[in-house]
C-alpha positions as CSV (number, residue, x, y, z in Angstrom):
1,M,19.1,30.3,108.4
2,T,18.7,28.7,104.9
3,N,20.8,30.1,102.7
4,H,18.1,29.3,99.3
5,M,14.9,29.6,101.5
6,T,13.3,32.5,103.1
7,A,12.2,32.7,106.6
8,Q,8.6,32.7,105.5
9,E,8.9,29.8,103.4
10,L,11.0,27.4,105.8
11,S,8.0,28.3,108.6
12,A,5.3,27.2,106.2
13,V,6.8,23.9,105.3
14,L,7.4,23.5,109.1
15,R,3.6,24.2,109.5
16,S,2.8,21.6,107.0
17,W,5.5,19.0,108.5
18,E,3.4,19.5,112.0
19,H,0.2,18.9,110.5
20,R,1.0,16.2,108.5
21,F,3.9,14.2,110.8
22,G,3.6,15.7,114.1
23,V,6.8,17.6,114.2
24,R,7.9,20.1,116.5
25,V,10.8,22.4,116.8
26,V,13.4,21.1,119.3
27,G,16.5,23.1,119.0
28,F,18.2,25.3,116.7
29,G,21.5,27.0,116.1
30,H,23.8,28.6,113.6
31,G,22.5,27.1,110.4
32,S,21.1,23.9,112.0
33,L,17.4,22.8,113.1
34,Y,16.3,19.7,115.1
35,L,12.9,18.5,115.0
36,S,11.0,15.5,116.6
37,V,8.8,13.6,114.9
38,A,5.3,12.3,116.2
39,A,4.1,10.7,113.2
40,Q,6.4,9.2,110.7
41,P,5.6,8.8,107.2
42,T,3.4,5.0,106.8
43,D,4.1,4.1,103.1
44,A,6.9,4.2,101.0
45,R,4.9,6.7,98.7
46,Q,4.4,9.2,101.2
47,A,7.9,8.9,102.4
48,R,9.2,9.1,99.1
49,V,7.8,12.5,98.7
50,L,8.7,13.7,102.1
51,A,12.0,12.9,100.7
52,A,11.8,15.1,97.9
53,E,10.6,17.7,100.4
54,H,13.7,17.6,102.7
55,Y,16.0,17.7,99.4
56,L,14.4,20.9,98.6
57,S,14.1,22.3,101.9
58,C,18.1,21.3,102.7
59,P,19.8,20.1,100.0
60,D,23.1,20.7,101.8
61,V,22.4,17.5,103.7
62,F,22.1,15.4,101.0
63,Y,25.6,16.6,99.7
64,E,27.4,17.2,102.6
65,D,26.6,13.9,104.5
66,P,28.7,10.9,103.1
67,D,26.8,8.3,104.9
68,L,23.3,9.4,103.9
69,D,22.1,7.2,100.5
70,W,19.3,8.9,98.6
71,S,17.9,5.3,97.6
72,T,17.3,4.6,101.1
73,Y,16.5,7.8,102.7
74,H,12.6,7.4,102.4
75,E,13.1,4.2,104.3
76,E,14.8,6.1,107.4
77,L,12.3,8.6,107.1
78,M,9.9,5.7,108.0
79,Q,11.9,4.7,111.1
80,H,13.6,8.0,112.5
81,R,11.8,10.2,114.9
82,E,14.2,13.2,115.2
83,W,15.1,15.0,111.6
84,R,18.1,17.2,111.9
85,F,18.9,19.9,108.9
86,W,21.7,22.3,108.4
87,W,22.9,24.9,106.1
88,D,26.2,26.3,105.2
């Protein structure tokens, strides 16, 4: 699925997010992954760390989504209950 991370590495990241944020895989497709989030980050520092993890896991999202603003992405993570990733 990813073009720079092994399946084992992605699995480890997802397990960490499952433990910390209650994420569940709710869908996937060719190069896409959809997660539900049970417990969003609760403070800005935690959200900034998570934003960096998102970037390291899937930089394509940040390069290809013109509406995504890196400076406020962490704030969005504190509100959204779903995360979408895709890899080219």
